Structure formats: C-alpha cells, structure tokens
N, C-alpha and C positions, 0 to 999 in steps of 0.2 A: 544330515549329510552336507548341506550347504555350509553350515558353520564349521564343520570338520575340515572341509576343503579350504575354507578361508584361513583357518588356524594353521593348516599344513603349509599353505602358501606364505603366510606371515613368518612362520618358523623358518622356512627356506630362505626368506629374505634376510632374517636376522643372522642365520648361519653364514649367508654369503657376505654380509657386512663384516662379521667377525673374521671371515676368511681374508678379506681385504686388509684387515688390520694386523693379522698375526701370521707369521710363517708357519708352515705345517711340519714342524719338528724335523727339519732337515730333508723332507721328502722331495724338495725342489732343487737339491744340489745339482742335479743333472741338467737343469735348464740353463745351458750355457751356449753361446755361439761357438762355432767351430773356427779355430785360428787359421786354418787353411783347408782347401778342398781341391786337390789336383784333379782336373777332369781329363779323361783320356782323349787323345787326338785320334781321329779316324780318317782313313783315306776315302771313306764313303760318307759324304755329308751333303746336305742341301742348304745353301745359305741364300736367303732372299729378303727383300723388303717385306715387312709384315703387312698383310692386307686385312683390314677389319672386315669381319663377316665370314672370312674363310676359316675352315675348321682345322684343328690339329688333334692328334691322338698320341698319347704315350701309354702303352699298354704292356701288361705282363700277366702271368698266370693267376695272380691274386688281386690285381687291382688295375685301375686305369685313370688317367686324366683325360677328359674330353673337353675341348674348349674352342675358342676362336683365337686367331693370330694376334688380336689385340691384348692377349694375355689373360682374359677372363676364362674361368674353367669351372667344371664340376669334378669332384673326386669320388671315386668308387673304391671301396675295399669289398670285393665281391663276396656275397651278392647284395651289398648295402651301399646306397648313395649316402655319403657322409655329409657333404656340403655342396652348394652350388652358388652360381652368381658371384664368384670370387673376383673382386676388383680392388684397385689400389688408388689411393689419393695421397697427395703430398702437400706439405707446407714448408717453406724454406725460411730460416731465421733472417729477419730484416727484408723480406720479400713478400709483402702481404697480398698474395694472390693464391687462391686455391688451385691446385694443379691435378688434373685428371690424368693419371699415368697411362691408363688404357688408351686414351686418345693420343698419347705420345709413343705408343709402341712403334719401334723403328725397324727392327730386324728380327728375323727368326732363323735359327740355325738348328737343323734336324740331323742328328746322328743316330745310329742304331741304338746306342745306350742312353741317350739323353736328348732333350730338346731345350734350347735356350731362347727366350724372348727378351730382347733388350729394349728398355725404355730410355729415351734420350731427352734430356732437358739441358738448358744452358748452365744450370747449377749442379746437376747431378746426373749420374747414369745408374740405373738399376737393372740387374740381370736376374731374371726368373728362370731357374734351372730345374727341370722336372725329369724324374726318372722313376721307373718301376723296379721294385726289388725282385730278385730272383726268388722263386717259390718252388722248391723241388720236392716238397712233401707236405702232407696235411698239417704237420706241426708248424710249417712256415706260414700257414694261412693267417691273414690279419696284418702281415707286414705291408703288402700292397704297394703304396706309392709315397714318395717324399718330394717336397718342393724346397729348393734352396734359394735364398735371396742374397745377392752380393751387391754392395752399394759403394759407389765412389761419389764424393760430394766436395764442393769447395766451401760450404758452410754447413752448420748443423741443419738437419732436415728431419721432419717428423713424417713418418709413413703410416697411413691408416689402411689396414687390410680389412676389407668388409666382405661378408659372405652370409649366405642363408644356411642355417643349420637344417639338415634333412633327416639323417638317421632313418632312412627309408628303404625297406627291402625291395628288391626287384619284383615287379609284377609277376605272378598274381598273389604272392604271399601277403597276408594281412599286415596292415600297418596301423599305428596307434595315434597318428596325428603328429603335429610338430613337437619336437623335443623341448624340454624345459632346460635352459642353460644355467649352469652354476659356475661361478668363477672360483677356482681353488688356488689359493696362494696369497700374495700380498698385493698392495696397490700398484707395485711396480714389477711384479714377476709372478707368473702363475699360468694356469691353463683352464680351458673350458671343459667342464664335464656336462655332457648332453644326456639328460635323463629321459627315459620314456615312462609310461604309466605302468609298465610291467618289468619285472626284474631280469628278463632274458634279452634285452636289447638296449644298448647304450653306446655312446661314442665319446671320444675325447680329442681335443685339438690343442696343440701347443706351439709356441714360437719363443725362443729365449729372448729376454730383454723387453718383452711386450707387456703392456697393461691393458685392462679391458676398456672397451668403449661403452656404448649404450647398454645399460642394464636397468630397464624401467622398473621402478618399485611397484609393488602390488597395488598401491593406492592410485596409480596413474590409469587413465582411461585406456581401454584395450586398443592396441595398435601394434602392427608388426614392424619391428625394427631389425636391421641386419645386426649380426654379431660383428664385433670389431676387435682386432688386435692392433694396438698402437705402439709403434717403435720409434723411440727418440734416438736418432743416429747422430753421433758426434764424430766427424772425420778424424779428429785427433786421438780419440779413444778407440774407435771401432774400425778404422781403415783396415782392409784386408780380411775382415771376418766374414763368415758365412752364417746366415741365420736360417736354420732348417724349420720348415713347417712340417710337423709330424702329426700323424692322425692314427687313431686306433678305434677299433670296433669290437664290442663284445656281443655275442649272440646266444650266450647261455648265462644262467645265473652265476656260474663260476667265473665267466670272463667279462661280464657286464657290470661288475661292481667297481667301486672307486679304486680300491687297492690294485685290482688286476689291471685296470686301464692305466693307472699311473705307472705301474711297472712296465707296461707295454710302451708307453711314451718314453720312459727313461731309457729303455733298451734301444729304441729307435734313434733317440738323440745321440746316445754315446756310440752306437754302432753305425751311424749314417755313412761314414767313410768306408767302412768295411762292407756295408751292404751295396754301396755304389761300386766298389771295386769288384765285387762278385758279378754284378751286372756287366760292367765294362769288360771283365775278363771273358765272360760268356760270348760277347759279340766280337771280341778280339780274335777268338778262335772259331767263330761261327762257320767260316768257309773252309776250315782245314780239311774237311772231308765231304764238302758239298760242292755241287757243280758250280763252276764259274766259266765265263767265256771271255775271250779276247778277240775282238773283231776291229775292223777299221772304224766302226761306229761306236764310240765310247759311251754315247747316250744309251744305246741298247745294252751294252755291257752292264752299266749301272742300273738300268731299269730291271734287268733280270735279278741282280743282287737285292734290290729293294723289294721285289716281288717275293723272294724267298723269305726275307725278314718280315715283311708284312703278314705273310701267312703264319709264320712262327709266332707272331705276337697276338694271334687270336686264339692261342691255346688258353684254356681256363681250367683251373683245378677244381675238382669237386670231390672233396675228401681225398682218397687215394687214387682217384681216376683223373685222367686228363682228356678233355674233349675239345672240339673246335667249335667256336661260336661263329655265327655268320659274319659279324662285323660290328663296328662301333661308330657311334655318332652321339652327340649330346642329347640327353633325354628331355631337356627343357623342363616342363612342369610334370612330365610323366614319370613312370617308374621303370622304364626300360631304355637302356642306352643303345640306340640304333637297333640292330638285330643281334643284341647281346645274349640271345639264347643259343643253345646247342641245336644245330640244324642238320638233318640227315642228308638231304640231297645236296645241300651246299658243301658239306664235308666230302661227299662221295665224288663230286666233280673236282673238288680241290685236291683230292688225293692223287689224281693223275699228275698234278704239278709236283706234289711232294715226292712221288715216286720218280718223277723226272729229275729232280735235283738230289735224290738219293737219301732222304731221311726216312729210312724204313721203320725205325723205332717209332717215329711220330705216326706213321701210317697204322702200325699195329695198335697203338694206343687209341687212335680215333676209331678204328674198326671195332676194337674191344668195347669201347664206350657204346657204340650202336648195338653191338651184339647182345650186350647185357639188357638192352631194352627192346629186343625183338619180341613181338607179340607171340602168344602161344601158338597161333595158327600159322606163324611164319612171316607175317608182314613186318617190314622194317619201319622204324620210327622216322619221323621227319622233324618234329619240333619238341624240344624238352627245355623248359625254363630252368634257369639256375636255382630257382626256388621251388621247383616242381615237387620235391619231397616234403615241402612244408604245407602242401595242400593236397586235396584229392584230385591229382592231375588228370586222371582218367575221365573225370567228369567234364573236363574241358574238351573242346573239339579239335585240338591241335596235334596231339602226339602222332596219330596215324592218318592225318588228313590227306597226305599226298600219296598218290598211287605210284609215282615214279621212283620213290626211294628203294623199293624192292628190286626192280630190275637193275637199277644203278648199283646196288650193293653187289649183285652177282658180277657185274662188269668190273667194278672196282676191285673186287677180290681177285679176279683173274689178272688184272693189270698189276696188282701188287706181286703176285706169284711170278708173273713173267719178268718183272724188273728185279725182284729180289732172289728168285730161285728158292723161296722158302716153302717148299712143299710140305714140310712138317706142320706149318701153321695152317695150310689148307686142310691137311688130314685132321688136325685137331678140331677144326671148326666145321668139318664136313656135315655133321648132323644139322647144324643151324643153316648151312648153305642149302641142304636138301629141303629143309622146311620152307625156306624162302622160294625155292624153285617150285615146290608143290603148290604154294599159295599162288604164284604167278600163273602157272599152267592150268589151274583149276578155277580161276576167276575170270570167266568169259561170259558175260551176261546175255549175249545175243547168239551164241553158238557158232560164230564165224572163226573161232580158233585164235583170236587175238585178245590179249589182256586189254581191258578198257577202263574208262573213267568211272565205272560204277564203284570202284574201290577208292575213290578220292580224286583229287585234282591231278591231271597230267601235268600240263604246264600252267594254263591260265586259271586264275581264281575267279575272274569275272569276264564276261564276253558280250557286253552290250552292243547292239540291242538284241542279239540272237540268244537263243537258249544255250545253256552250258553244253559243251560238246559231249557226245556219247563216247567217241573214241578218236582222240587226236592222232594225227600222223606222228607227232612227237612221241607219244606213248607206244604206238605200234612199232616204230623204229627201235625204241629201246627194248621192247619185247623180243624183237628179232635178234638184236645184239646180245641180250642176256641169255637167250636160248643158245646161241653160238658159244658164248662164254661157258655155259654149263656143260656143253658137249666137250669142249677142249679141256676143262678142269677134270671132268670125269675120266677122260683118257689118261691124264697124268696119274690118276689113282687106280687105273686099271678097271674101272667100272664100265664095261662095254655096253651094258643094257641101257643105262642112263645116257651114255654118250650118244648112242644111236637114236634114242627117243628125242633127245634135245636137238640133235642135228636135223632130224626130220621136222621137228617143230620150227626150227629156224628157217628151213627151206620153205615150209608151208606158209609161214607168216610173210616171208619175202614175196612169195607168189601172190598172196592175197592183197598185199599193199599195192602191187602193180595193178592188180585187177580192180581194186576198189578206189584207189586214190589217183592213179596216173592221169596225166594230161599235160598240156604245155606248162602249167604250173601244177604241181601236186597239191591236192586239196588240203585244206587245214584240218578237216575232220570228216569222219564217216558217221552218219547218224542213224544207220539202220535202214533196211528196205531200199537200198540204193540211193538214199538221200545224202547229199554231200554239202558241206560248207566250203565253197570254193574261194574263200578269202585268200588272196595272195599273201603268204606269210613266209618268214624265214625259218620256221620250225622244221621243215624237212631237212635242213642242213645237218641235224643231229644224226642222220643216217650214216655219215662218214666219221662219226666220233671215234670208234674203237679201231678203225683201220681194217676191219674184216668184212664190212658190209658197204653197199653202195646202191643207190637207186639207179634204174636202168635208163631213164629218159631225162637226164638232168640239164641238157645244154641250154634250152630256152629259159629255164629257171635261173641258172647261174647268170645268164646274160642280164636278167632283170635284177637279180640280187646285186650285181656289180655296177649297175647303173645308178644314176642319182635318184631313181625311184626308191631304192632301199639304202644305198650307200651314201651316207652323209660324209662330211670331211672329218668327223670325229667318231665314226663307228657306223654300224648297220642298224637300221630300224627293223623291228620285228614284223611290221605290217607295211605294205607298200603305200606310198603317199597318194596313189590314185584310188585306193579302196574307199568304199562308202563309209566304213567305220574308222578310217584313219583319223587319229587324234594325237598330235605330237606331244601333248602334255598328259596323256593318259598313262596308266601303269603298264598295260599290256597291248595297246592297240596303236602303236606308232612311235613310242619312245625308243631311245638308243640305250642298250645295255652293253657294257664291255663283255659280258658273258656271251651275248649273241654274236658280237664281233669276233670273239674267239672261236665260236662254232663255225662261223663263216670262213675265217682264216684257215683253220685246219682242213675244212672241206675243200677249199680252193687249192691248197698245197697238194692234197691227195688226189685231185682231179686234173693236175697239170695246169693250174692257173696261178703260178707263183707271183705274178705281178700284183694282182688283187690281194693275194694272200699276204704279201709283204706290206702293202699299203694298210691293210686292216690290222696286222700285227703291230706296226709302228704307231698307229693311232692309239692302241691300248698302251703301248710302252710309254708314249709321251704324256699320257694322262697322269703318270707318276708325279709330275711336277705341276699339276694344274690346280689341285684343290687341297686335299689333306696330304701334305708333302710326304712322299715315300710310299703312298698307298694309292689305290685306284678306286674311284667312286662306284656306286651301285648303278645309277642310271642318269641319263641326260635327256634334254628335250630333243625331239625329232626334228625341230624346226630351226633352233638356234643353238650355238655352242655354249651351253650353260647347264650345269647339273640341276636336278630337281632340288627344291628347298628341303625335302625330306629324304633325299638320297643318303643312304648310309655311306659315309665318305671313306671309311676304312673297311672295304668289303673284300672278304678273302677270295671268293671265286672270281672277282674282277682281277685281282692280282694274279690269280692262277692263269688267267687268259693272256698274260704276258709270257708265261713260262711254257705252256703247252704248245701253242703254235710255233714258238721259237725252237724248242727241242725236237718236237715231233714233225713239224712242218718245214721250217727253214733249214734245220740241220738233218731232218729226215731220220731220226733215231728210232729204231725198233729193237727191243731186247727180248731174248729168250734165255734167261739166266739159268734155267734148269738144264738146257742143252749147251750152255756156255757160248751162245751166239750173239753177235752184235751186227745188226743189219743197218746199213746207211743208205739214204737217198737224199743227199743235200741239194738245196736250190739256192746257192749264194746269189745275192744281188750282183748285177753286172759290174758295179763299181768296185766290188771287193776282189782283192787278189788272194786273200787267205783268211783263215779263222782258226782259233784253237779252243777246244773244250777241255777243261781240266776237271779231274775228279768225277768223271762219268761213271756211275755205279752200275756194274753188271753183276748182280748178286753181291757177294762179299768182296769182289774185286773192283778196284778203282783204276780206270784207264784214262789216259790223255789221248785226245784225237787232234791231229793237225791237218787242216784242209788247205791245200795250196794249188793254185792254178799253174799248170805247165803246158803251154801251148793249147792243144785241143783236148787236154785231159785235166781232170781234177784229181790230184794225188791225195789220198787219205792215208795218213800214217798213224799207227797206234802204238803207243808205248805202254808196257804193262809188266807186272811181275807174275810169278807163278801163282795159281794155275793159269793155263793159257785160255784166252778168249778167242774164239774164231770170228774173224772180221770178214764180212761179205757185203756186196751191194744188193740192192733190191732186185736187180736183174739176175742175181745168182752168181756173180763173179766173185771168186774166192781171193782173199788177200794172199800175198807172197810173204812167207816167213822171213824175218830178218834177224840179225844177231841180237842177243840179249832179250829174246822174247818179243821183239817188236814185229809189226806186220805192216805191209804196204799194199794199197789197193788203188788201181787206176780206174776212174769212171770217165767215159767218153762225154765230152761237152758238145753242144750244138755249135755249128760254125759261127753263128751270130747270136748275141744276147742283147736285150734291151733293158734298161732300167726305168724306174718310175720315181718321181720325187715324193718325199714323205715329209710331213710336218703338219702340226695342228694349226688352225686359223686363230685369229684373235677372238677373245671372248665375245659372245653375242653375234658372231658371224653366221651367215646362212651358207648353204652348200654351194660351192663354186669351183672345186678343184677338178683336175683331170681324172677320168674314170676309164678303166680297161674293161670293156664288155666281154672280150674273148681274146685268146691268143692260141694260135695253132701252128705247129711246124709241119711242113710238107717235106718231100724228099730233099729239095734244095731251096726251101723257102720258109719264111715266117710271115704270117698274116696277123695283124693286130686290128681289132675293131675298138675304136676309142670314142669318147665323147668329152667335150669340154665347152666352156662358155663361148658363145658366138664371137668370132673375131680374135680369140685368144691364140697365143703361140707358145710353143714349148720346145726346148732343146733337151732331148732325152739322151742319157748315156747309151752309147752303142759300143759293144765289145766285139772284136774280131778274134775268134779263138784259133782258126786254122793257121798253120804255119807255112803251108805250101799251096801252090796253085793260085795264080793271081786272081782268077775269077772268084775263088772262095774267099780270098783275103779282101777283095774290094766288092762288096755286094752292091746291087742296084736297088734303088728305092722307087716305089710308085706312091704318089700322093705325099711325099716328103722329100727332104733334101739332106744328103749326108755331108756333114761339115768336118773338115780335117782337124786333127789335134796335133799341133807341132811338138808337143811335149810327150807324145806317146804313140808307138806304132800299133798298139792294140786297141786304144780307145778313140772313138769318134763321137760326134753328136748327131742326133737325128732331129732335124728341124721340121716341126709340123705347125701349120697354120690352119685353124678351123674356119669353116665357112661363116660368112656374116649372117645376121639375122637376130633373133631374140632367144634368150635362154640357152639351154644345152643344144649343141649341134654335134653330129656324128661324122667321123672320118675313118676310112679303112686304109691302112698303110700296109703295103706288101714289100718285103725285102726278099730278094732272090740272089743266088750266087752259083 
C-alpha cells in the first residue's frame, strides 16, 4: 500500500507538471477578467476606516465570507468551508520592497449587496469587492460567494493571493483531512482543483490571469504551504479590468469531479455580472413592502433598516427549505462559523422582529423548518446543524436540549397570526400546535403545575457555583405566556375546551409565580420544597415579552435594573454587579447581551418607563456601527465596552432587539389582523416633533402612520387602501375616519416631558452615564429619580405640551433649574447637578405645574 500511495502521488505530480505545460483543450477559454463591473449605488451604506481585528460578514442563502476588516477572510459555500486565511502581498516593478496589503487596508464600505475593502499604497490601490449570490432554489446551491479585485497602479505590480485550502464540511459531518491541490491549466493561466480522498467532496478555485505559486514536489520534506494565485498586473494592459475570484464545491460524485467543477467555475466567471445584478436588484427593492421609519434621528432610521437586512442575511438554504441560523463569525481553525447552525429559540425570538417589519413569508418558512423537526412527543427543536443529515444527529445532545423552544413556539405562532391574520396557517398546523401544548402542560416534574428545566435548559447552560436550576423564573414566565397564547389561538379556531383549560393554566402559573418567586427582586429560580436561588438577575424581564402578562411587584426590581448595578452604558447585564457570582467576562453571570437589553427595553416601555426604555433601545441601535458593520454582536463585557473575543458578531436576535423595542415599545404598535385592528401607544422622545412609519403590515394591508405633536396631543394619522383597518389607542379611543380611507386619532400628552441623552461611550470605557431609576406622573407633577457620577451635570431636554394656563406652561422644578430656550416656545432645558462624593450619586427631581 505504501508503494502504491507513492506511485499515485508521483503520477499526480507528473500530471500536474504536464498540466502546467499544456492548455486543456480550450476548457480555460472562460478564464478572462471582466472588462467592467458596474456596482450599484445604495442610499444605505456604512463607510469607515478599516480597523484590523474587527470582523465583517457578507452572507447569503448559499454562502458567506467571514473575515476581518484588514481584508483577510474565509469563504463558505454552505455547508463547506472552501478556504481560509486569505491574504494579499504585492511587489512593484522597480520598487524592491515586499508589501503586505492587509496591513495597508484603509477603508471599508458596507452596502446591503456588497462590501468593499480598499488597500492603499503610494504605487497602487486595490479594491476587494465581496458579494453573496442570490440562491432561490436548491438548484442554485453551490453558487455562494464571489470576490472581485480591481486594481489601479502607476507601475506594473505583482499581487500574490495566498490562502489555506480547506474543503471542510461544517461540524459534525466527517472530514477527510486537508485536500490535495492540483493546478489545472498552463503556467500562466489555470485554476486549483482541490481533491479529497473520496469522490464525493472536492473544490475548485480560479482567478483569471493568475499562475500558481508554491506547489511542493513529492520529493520535498513534508511542510504545509499556502496555496497562491499570482497575478501580474500591467496598468497599460489591465487598467479598468475586474478579476473575479470564483469558487465551487462538489458534494456528490456527480458534482465533485473535474469536469463538473470546471463547468461550475466557467459559469460563475461568465455570469458574475448577472449574478451580482440579481443580488443588487434584490436589495434595491428590499424595502418596497417592508417597514421603514422616518424620524428626527436618522441614525435610528438606518439602524432599523440594517437590522432588517442583517436578519434577512442569516437565511440559509437546506435543499428546498430555508431556515434561520443564529449568526456568523469566522470559524478560525474550527468547522463552525460562529453560530452557523439553525437555532430554534433564536429563530422564535427573531420572528417577533420579522413580523414587526412584515416579512410574513420568511416567518412561515422559518416556522415550517422547525415544525418539520418537531419531536414525536411535541417538543420543539433548538439546534440543528447544517450537516445534521450527514450524521446520526439524534445521537448528539443538541437538537432538543433547550426547554424554552416549545413555549416560545406557541408564543411566536400567536404573534404571527396576530400580525398576519393568517388563520388558515394556524388551522393547518393545529395538530402540531396541540402536540407542543400537550408536551408543555404535561412535563412538570415536581407537581407545582409549571413547566420546568427537567426538559432541558431554560436559559442558562451553566450556573457556577450553584447547581443547575430546577425551574427558572424565565421558563415559568414563558410557560404563563405560552398558556395564554394557546387559549387565545384556540378561541380563534372555536375550540372552547382548550381555550378554557389554557386560560386556567395561565392564571394558575401566574399565581404560583407570585407565590414562589416574589420579593423585592423576583428570585432567579425555584428549586423545590420552598428553596429559592435569590440571585438578582434580569431574567424576570421576559414576563413583559408578549404584552399580555406582567409581574405584580416590579417597581423595586426595575429600579435596580435601571441603575448602574445592571445598566451599563452599552446594555444591561444579566446579573447584578453586587452579586456573589457576578463575573463580567462570563457567558451567563454578568455579561451584556443585546438580547437582554431588548428584553429590558420592551419591559420598560410596557411599564411606563420610556426614558430607560429609549436609552436601552438606542444602545442596541448604535451597536450597528461598532463591530461587524451593519449587524449587532452577540455579547459584550459587563465591565468594559468591548465585545467578547468569541462573540458571534453577526447575531440575528441581537439585530432583532433593535426592531422589537422600536416598533412595539417606542411606537407602541399592537396588531390584531384577524379583526383588522391596529392599536397604538407611542412614546416619542421629548425632542421629537414627529415620526412616520411606512409599510406597516396589518395582515395583507400595508398602512402608513404619521405621528405629529399638536400642542397637548399627539395626532396619529393613518393612510390606507381598502379593506379598512380600524385604528385605536391603547386606552380604547377610536380613530375618526377621513376621506380616502384615512383615519386620525388624537392621544393626550402629559403637560411636561423630559428627554435623556443617548450615545455609546468610547471602546474600553466603564459605565459612567446618567441613569433613570424611576419616572412617575402625578396629577400635576412628574418625579424623576436619577443617578449619575458625583459632581456631574446635565441639561436634559424639557418639552412643554400644554397650550393654555400659564402655570401649566411654566412648570416649577425642585432639585433642578429650568433654562429658557430662545429658539423654541415648547422646549426648555432641565439643568441638574449631582451631589459631590465618589462614584454614582442619586438625585430626585420633581416638576410640578
């Protein structure tokens, strides 16, 4: 066998040598640079100086680039990592210095349809343009991603593109070790064929005009070298041309052979412009029927758009199905790109955002993906690898490891029906919904009537140094909300017996939560026999998630959540910093997740705490520009403003937590599309005079909402076409019909409103910003409990809404000074100075009129 292997290797070497000497009978005619490549311009783009070490992602349904802003990347054609450690070096004629282009990465420009990294040198400029191809059917799988290189130079320059060949399936599918590279073509033109030891997996990589670099002969001692594509660029000959890097993967014996891979590369090279145009056209029309907002804060407007795009880009095709993966980040030397698996609970939380911006088709696809993998006993899946069907996935402990996916499925199903009015989908899937409900209501290991962690993790996957919780308040609160959802869905289908039973269960669970968990801070978990883990955590905030449930004694808890104990300047910690187990660099015991920040924000809006709600919403929104541009990261330190090194930088539910608190908190949108009702409870910041929501989906109808202040009222105007949507306030005030199907609603405003500054600190900062511990309106007063650094001062926006009565128009302030605004009769400033001392100091400000 040893001699046979040597003979095979020597034969391969001879064949490769012959390939370098002889063209392959015209099969390389397609290896040509592109004479022009017009890139679409976008009104939505992020242009910044490139920062080495910060990540970027370019993703589509069939592939992704994940890399760093210095331009290095790895390329995936799902579910295979084709190459990694892609770098560029250069040498300039008559300029004998080796040049590391990645060290010269100057600018990064991120648009929805492509990302461009620009390398700048005194002798040349290189632009690396990356895009993901559209992948609308199983037949498109394998197209994936394309990189283009456009070069301007004052002298001839040689570029060496180096990379590590991988041809590595996503974990846990078996892999065969590093591929064996073969150069197919001539000494000056060809492509790499990457063989595996088996005929069902191979890859190919090409760039027009390149020659191979290091191809060590068999006789050389074993050593790992990068593969290289070497391009000799002559500005007189090649100016204005684009050089596409095309990649292909074969995963069956029919697609992994040389002829099939060459055909795939040829098609990608010749169709590159058409493939890009398809991607560009998709994003050019992305918002035609999706929600957008226009507010005085353009940053928030753009953050919402980016959040929608970020979620859309984590769709991954699996045959004829499409599911949502949790997020993307470079895999390094591993075989999983961030959280590049399909995740159940991540999807279900994110669908609240998808329903908010109106992509009901995506919601159905994502729900269908999970429903197909529902366990026979009704439990819903949580984790499913992109290569799960290549192994005995059920032997791994992941698919049904989480208990919370089942109640979240019931809740998300109701949310979809409420937003879309699609009762037919509910009816079609009712047997599966009943199975999920039966599983939840019958899996209570201690007999207290609440679904518990015996069926898998609720939220935490580890809880050092304590034992794993028996029943988290997080899971108990989801059980209550899922029971309520089941009752309301049953009523829609006329099933009164299930409706009554589910309603009774919801009431029983709510009562037992108050009995078992309540205190100044609701306990983290109930561990049976009256034993509680009283760790102060943020997890009870999930009780306000669906808008139908609330804990009865929340005030002291919110006060601590909104203080610097929990609230950093970049989001909320999940565990208070005064707790024994607090660890700001742990995964579950003191770090900051934008997910938790979103939970807190929506809870604050729903309990009359819009100042803290807005501060937390804007922290998530501004993270859009902080790391993986256009996306929001998974988690950050609880002590310093910096993401974890292993934080999945393009995380779908983090982006969802920009959308959900905005639409359902700030704008206060609730929909009952089945009854054609739109309920609004907006809480605009004091500085805003107006806001507009476009393409708000209520069932099949798209409506536009305009919110505008008029004295002591907020006027909400709705334009629509037939059929009519009924507009009303949360207080039950009905809109007045106007001509052309429009409607108008007036919502009374408080006489006085105060604003709060928003903005992220510099990287590495510690928490030092103003916090609002509580806000409460009396009959003719507003009381604010605040905290800030000792000796600091703030001028907060103060809006006067009353049009009459001098006393109402000119409020009195205790513990603050009202400063006039010569440019506005409605706006003032509220000047507050905090006591001297050390650290955070508190102040209570009272306005009366």
